[in-house]
C-alpha positions in Angstrom: 143.2 33.0 -5.7 143.4 35.5 -3.0 146.7 35.5 -1.3 146.7 37.3 2.1 150.5 37.4 2.3 150.8 39.2 -1.1 148.1 41.6 -0.2 149.8 42.4 3.1 153.1 42.9 1.3 151.5 45.4 -1.2 149.8 47.3 1.7 152.9 47.4 3.9 156.0 47.3 1.6 157.9 50.6 2.2 159.6 50.5 -1.2 156.2 50.1 -3.0 154.4 52.8 -0.9 157.3 55.3 -1.2 157.4 54.7 -5.0 153.6 55.3 -5.2 154.0 58.5 -3.3 156.9 59.6 -5.4 155.0 58.9 -8.6 151.9 60.8 -7.4 154.0 63.8 -6.3 155.9 63.7 -9.6 152.7 63.8 -11.6 151.5 66.8 -9.7 154.8 68.7 -10.3 155.0 67.5 -14.0 151.4 69.0 -14.5 152.5 72.3 -12.9 155.7 72.5 -15.0 154.0 71.6 -18.2 153.6 75.4 -19.4 157.5 75.6 -19.2 157.9 72.4 -21.2 159.7 70.7 -18.4 159.2 67.7 -16.1 160.1 67.4 -12.4 163.2 65.4 -13.1 164.4 67.8 -15.7 164.0 70.9 -13.5 165.9 69.1 -10.8 168.8 68.5 -13.2 168.8 72.1 -14.5 168.6 73.5 -11.0 171.6 71.2 -9.9 173.7 72.4 -12.8 172.7 76.1 -12.1 173.5 75.7 -8.5 176.9 74.1 -8.9 178.1 75.4 -12.3 179.8 73.0 -14.7 180.1 69.5 -13.4 180.7 66.0 -14.6 177.8 63.5 -15.2 179.0 61.5 -12.2 178.9 64.6 -10.0 175.5 65.5 -11.3 174.2 61.9 -10.8 175.3 62.2 -7.1 173.7 65.7 -6.8 170.2 64.5 -8.0 170.4 61.0 -6.6 170.2 59.2 -9.9 172.3 56.4 -11.3 174.4 57.4 -14.2 172.5 55.5 -16.9 169.1 57.0 -15.9 170.7 60.4 -15.7 172.2 60.0 -19.1 168.7 59.1 -20.6 167.3 62.2 -18.9 170.1 64.4 -20.3 169.3 63.7 -24.0 166.2 65.8 -24.3 167.7 68.7 -22.4 170.8 68.7 -24.6 168.7 68.3 -27.8 166.7 71.4 -26.8 169.9 73.2 -26.1 169.2 73.7 -22.4 172.5 71.9 -21.4 175.7 71.8 -23.2 178.7 69.5 -22.8 182.0 71.3 -22.1 185.5 70.3 -22.8 187.0 67.1 -21.4 188.5 67.7 -18.0 189.9 65.6 -15.2 189.8 61.8 -15.9 188.6 62.5 -19.4 185.1 63.4 -18.1 183.2 66.1 -20.0 181.4 68.7 -17.9 177.8 69.7 -18.3 176.9 73.4 -18.3 173.6 75.3 -18.3 173.2 77.2 -21.5 171.6 80.7 -21.7 168.6 79.0 -23.1 168.6 76.5 -20.1 168.9 79.4 -17.7 165.9 81.2 -19.3 163.9 78.0 -19.2 164.7 77.3 -15.6 163.7 81.0 -14.7 160.4 80.4 -16.5 159.8 77.2 -14.6 160.8 78.4 -11.1 157.6 80.2 -10.4 155.5 77.1 -11.6 157.7 74.9 -9.4 157.3 77.3 -6.4 153.4 77.1 -6.9 153.5 73.3 -7.0 155.6 73.3 -3.8 153.2 75.8 -2.1 150.2 73.7 -3.2 151.5 70.5 -1.7 152.7 72.3 1.5 149.1 73.8 1.8 147.6 70.3 1.2 149.8 68.7 3.8 149.6 71.6 6.4 152.7 72.9 8.1 152.9 70.0 10.5 152.4 67.4 7.7 155.0 69.2 5.5 157.6 69.1 8.3 156.8 65.5 9.1 157.3 64.5 5.4 160.5 66.4 5.2 161.9 64.6 8.3 160.6 61.2 7.2 162.0 61.5 3.7 165.5 62.5 5.2 165.3 59.5 7.6 164.4 57.2 4.8 167.3 58.5 2.6 169.8 58.2 5.4 168.6 54.7 6.2 168.6 53.5 2.6 172.1 54.9 2.2 173.4 52.8 5.2 171.8 49.6 3.9 174.6 47.4 2.4 174.2 46.7 -1.3 174.3 43.2 -2.4 177.8 42.4 -3.8 179.1 45.8 -2.6 182.4 45.8 -0.9 182.6 46.4 2.8 184.4 49.5 3.9 
């Protein structure tokens, strides 16, 4: 059975199309980062820790826009490889994450690969397309953050 409504939904659903685009871009960056043994999500985590210094999982989750459970799953391999280390318990009994020397070295190895992936996508989109994507993504993020979550308390 061919359902026109379902077909229209798949073709026009912002959530579906943005996720498709995100997966395609992620695959491209993952491929570029493969020689460094990192994935796009992992370099983002390492870069966030490097940029901000020691921080809690909750702070890191906010910085990279992931929920804590997804982030915790992503931290496992980075900790197992010795790229991140857990610090002492701090405020509210939360433990901080820190970039190890090995993590810093891996991030430095990966940065030129990331820059090349960034340059390639920018070249493929063209300067105007790149700027349009940046503005559009920013608008989508702001809009989604303002959307009330089901069951969330009102301010």
